[in-house]
N, C-alpha and C positions, 0 to 999 in steps of 0.2 A: 814328483810330489805325491804324498799319501793323502787320500781323501777317505773320510769315514762317514757313512750314512746309517743313522739309527732308524729303526722302525719298531712298531708294536705297541707304542704308547696309546692309551685309551682312557676312557672314563669307566671305572669299575666300582662295584659296591664293596664295602668292607668285608673281608673274608674271602674275596675273590682272588683270581690269579691272572697273571699276564706273563707273556714271554717276549722279552726284548731281543732284537737282533741288531748287530752292527756289522755291516759289510765294508771291508776295506779294499780300496783299489790303489793301484800303484805298487811300488816295490816294497812289500812288507815281508820281512824275514821272519821265519818261524821262531827265532830266538828272542823276538820282542815280547815283552810283557804286555798284557792287555787288561783293561778293567772298565768298571762302570763307576761314575760319580754322579751325584745329584745336587741340585740347588733349588731351594725353595725361595720365594720372594723375600727379600730382605735378609737372606742368610748367605753364608759362604758356601762354596762348593766343597762337598765332603766326599770322601771315598766311601763307596758302597761295597765293592768287591773287586779283587784283582786276581789274575791268574798268570803264572809264569810260563815260560816256554816248555817246562817239563811238567806242568800241571799242578804245581803247588798253588793253593788258594789262600786268600785272606779275606775276611769279612768284617765289616763294621759290627760292633756288638749289637746294635739295634736290629740287624737283619739276620743274625746267625740262627740257623734252624728253619728259616723261612725262604731265603733266597739261595739260589745255586748258580754259580758262574761256570761256563764251559766254553771251549773253543774248538774250532775245526780249522786246523792249519792249512789243509788242502784248499779250503774255501776262503781263507783269510777272514774268518767270521768269528765273532765272540757273541755269546748269548747270556742272558740273565733271566732265569726262571724265577718268578716272584709269586709266592703263595702266601695265603693268610694275610692279605694286604690290609693295612691300617690307614686311617686318614693321615697320619703323620708321615706316611710314605709319599704323599703328594709332592711332586717336584718335577722339574725338568731333568731328565736323565741323559747324561753325556757319556759317549763312548770315548775311551782313551787308549792310545797305543804309545807305549813308552819305548822310544828308540834307545835311550840310555837315561841315566839319572838326571841329565841336564836338558833333555829335549823330548817333548811330548807332542803328539798329534791329537786333535780333538774333533769330534763330530759337532753338528749343529744342535743336537739335542732332540729328545722326543718327550712330549708331555704325558705324565702319568697323574691321573686324578682319582683319588679314592674317596668316594662320597656316597651317602645313601640318598 
């Protein structure tokens, strides 16, 4: 069974930066896509960024130019570097590992709060 543990969430001022990490345990193959999603209270869970096994990335329009996703297959870890944070970035951020298009693993989430 795959387990995902997120870390790095914090309270930060607008314009600040955070780096989220997600460490995967269990049998995670390097050809699995990985990503970050977020959910604010009363809102649906939305895609923030994804990265494929070969390094192709995709970002939500709202974070393009500010966030960068990366992965270290040797460590089974995915990262999200978040710069120029805005209050609207406030949410619980969830790590995702996509085994295939029909099956996903999820972490428990890490809280990111952007406020002055």
